[in-house]
N, C-alpha and C positions, 0 to 999 in steps of 0.2 A: 064497645064491642062492634057497633055498627061500622065505625071507621076501620077497625082492623079487618072485619069481614070484607068490606068493600075493597080494601087494599089487597087482600089475598086473592080476591076474585079477579082483579085486574091482571095479576100474575105476570106483569111485564118484566119483572126482574130489574126494572130500571131504578132510577133515583127518585125518591119521593119529592125532593126539592125541584129537580128538573121537570118532573111530571106536572107539578103544580104550576110552574112557570109557563109551561107549554099549553096548559089547559086554557089559559087566558081569562078564567073566571076568578078574579082575585077575592071576591067575597066568599065564594064557595070554598076556596082554598085557604081562606083566612090570611091572605097576603095583605099586610097593612100598608106597605110602601115598596115601590121599585125605584131604586136609585140608579145612577150611571153604571155602577159596577157591583152593587150589592143590593139585597132586598131584606125586608123585615116580614116575618110570618109568625103568627101565634103557634105555639106548640100544641099539637093535637092531644098530647098526653102530659098536661102541665103538672109541674111540681107544686105550683101555687097559682092562684088567680093572676092573670096578666103575664104569665111566663111566655116569653117570645124568644125567637131566634133570629140572628142576623147572619146571612150567608152570602157568599159571592154569587153573582149571576152565573159565572162560569163554573162548570163542574170540575172541582179539584178537591182532593182530600189532603193536600200537602200545603201547609202554611208557608213553607219556603218557596213554593211555586207562585204565590200571589205577586202580581205586579204592584208597583208603588201605588197606583191609582186604586186597585182593588183593596189593598190593605188600608189605605186612607178612607175609602168609602165605608169599609167594614167598621172601623173604629169610630168614624163620625156618626154612622147610623146607630151604633151601640150607645154612644154618648147621648144622642138625641132621644133614643128609646128610654134611657134612664130618666132623662128630664121630663119627657111626656108622661111616663108612668108615675113619677114622683108628683107631678102637678095634677094629673087627671085622676089618679087613684089613691093618692095620699100615702104611697109607700114610704117607709121610714128607713129602709136599707135595701141592699141588693146583693145577690150572688151573681157574678158573671164569670164565664169561663168556657173553655173548649176542651173536649176530649178528643185527642188526635190519634187516629188509627185504632184498629180493633183491640190491640193490646192495651191501649190507653183508655179503653172504655167507650169508644165512640159507637153509638147505636147505628149511625149512618156513616161509616168510615170513608166512603167515596166522595162525600161532599162536606167539607168542613163547615162548621157553623158555631157562632158564639151564642151561648145561652145567656139570657137576661131574666133573672128570677127575682121579682119584687118580694120584699119581706116586711112584715109588721111584727111588733112585739106580741108574743103569744100566738103566732100563727101556726105553730105546731102543737099537737095535742096527742092524746092517747090513741086516737083512731088508727094511724099507720102502724103503731106498735102492737096494740092489743087486738084491734079489729082487722088488721092487715088490709086496710082500705084507705083511700084518700077522700076527704070531704072538701069539695070546692063550692064556695057560696055563689058562684056565678057561672052561667053557661058560656061556652066559647063565643057563640053568636052575640051575646050581650057584651062581652068584653071587646069583641071586634067593633061593635057599634059605638062603644065608648071611646076607643082609642083611634079608630080610623080617621075621623075628622082632624085630629091633631097632626097627622102625618101628611095631610093634603097641603 
């Protein structure tokens, strides 16, 4: 709730990804890595512990508009993220993907991003269904501290 309240108070109507990049405080924004054409950031509303996103540095919501370099950096950082999470957190599987455009389910349709969601056997339980809530065993700051050194 604190994150959502702060975001609505800013009221910039801007892009959360571009805003985080411009702030320059990677730890406060949970930016794990800045590449040449893309960056890696923890999801502030994770589906699972370690859920991160890889997005181009340039603001675009259209996959077709990416340059070869942007596309390459996006996929390379996605692959690197999977490797780092597998090794550092012991993830046994992953869900990766993009929702493109509002009609495609994109929560941030103006700035495309690849979701990387680590998975473990039995990581889902009754809480999301019966309790209508998610239980994450680790705070974002702790996950950031665990993963950030591997991206350096």
